[in-house]
C-alpha positions in Angstrom: 0.8 64.2 154.8 4.2 63.7 156.3 5.9 60.4 155.5 6.4 57.8 158.2 9.6 55.8 158.3 8.9 52.0 158.4 11.5 49.4 159.4 11.6 45.8 160.6 14.6 46.5 162.9 14.7 48.0 166.4 16.5 51.2 165.4 16.8 53.6 162.5 20.4 54.1 161.6 21.3 57.8 161.9 18.2 58.6 164.0 17.6 58.8 167.7 14.3 57.5 169.2 13.1 60.2 171.5 9.6 59.0 172.3 8.1 55.5 172.5 4.3 55.6 171.7 3.4 51.9 171.7 1.9 49.3 169.5 0.1 50.3 166.3 -1.6 48.0 163.9 -3.5 47.8 160.6 -5.4 44.9 159.2 -7.7 43.9 156.4 -9.8 40.8 155.8 -10.1 39.7 152.3 -12.1 36.9 150.6 -11.1 34.8 147.7 -12.5 35.7 144.3 -14.3 33.0 142.3 -12.4 33.9 139.1 -9.1 33.8 140.9 -10.0 30.4 142.4 -10.7 29.0 139.0 -7.4 30.3 137.6 -5.6 29.0 140.6 -7.1 25.6 140.1 -5.8 25.6 136.5 -2.3 26.7 137.6 -2.2 23.9 140.1 -2.4 21.5 137.2 0.2 23.1 135.0 2.3 24.8 137.7 3.5 28.4 138.0 2.8 31.5 140.0 -0.8 32.1 141.2 -0.7 35.7 140.0 -4.2 36.5 141.1 -3.4 35.5 144.7 -0.1 37.4 144.5 -1.9 40.5 143.6 -4.5 39.9 146.3 -1.8 39.5 149.0 0.0 42.6 147.8 -3.2 44.7 148.0 -3.8 43.3 151.4 -0.3 44.2 152.7 -0.6 47.7 151.2 -4.0 48.3 152.9 -2.8 46.9 156.3 0.4 49.1 156.1 -1.7 52.2 155.2 -4.0 51.6 158.2 -1.0 51.1 160.5 0.7 54.3 159.3 -2.6 56.2 159.8 -2.8 55.0 163.4 0.8 55.9 164.0 0.3 59.4 162.6 -2.8 59.9 164.7 -0.8 59.4 167.9 2.1 61.6 166.7 4.6 59.1 165.5 7.0 59.8 162.6 8.3 56.2 162.5 7.3 52.6 163.1 9.9 50.1 164.1 9.9 46.3 164.4 7.2 46.1 161.6 5.8 42.6 161.3 3.1 40.8 159.3 0.7 38.1 160.4 -2.0 36.2 158.6 -4.8 34.1 159.9 -7.8 32.3 158.5 -11.1 34.0 159.5 -13.5 31.7 157.8 -13.5 29.4 154.7 -12.4 31.5 151.9 -11.4 34.6 153.9 -8.2 35.6 155.6 -6.9 38.5 157.7 -3.6 40.2 157.1 -2.2 42.2 160.0 0.7 44.6 160.0 1.9 45.8 163.4 4.9 47.6 164.9 6.0 50.0 167.5 5.2 53.7 166.9 8.0 56.1 167.9 9.2 59.6 167.4 12.7 60.0 165.9 15.0 62.9 165.4 
């Protein structure tokens, strides 16, 4: 599998965009885990990082990026520019993480 360049800016230094292929996206919806909620509740009392949620968000970002890259590759892109993330609540205890950007071909 060929790698895809990802960037959150409009250009890729040293590369020329030759083809604009349009918007690509990847998303995942994740639910909170009861064990993580219990530990988060305890951390709220004593303070500190909510490591379980940090891990959950990292896994969600990774999955959303992977899906976005797969979509970009399926339409012939070798780069995605202007990559952004968005989150939204789907229901109580579940949230969506969306990664999106513009698929392009660069040389």
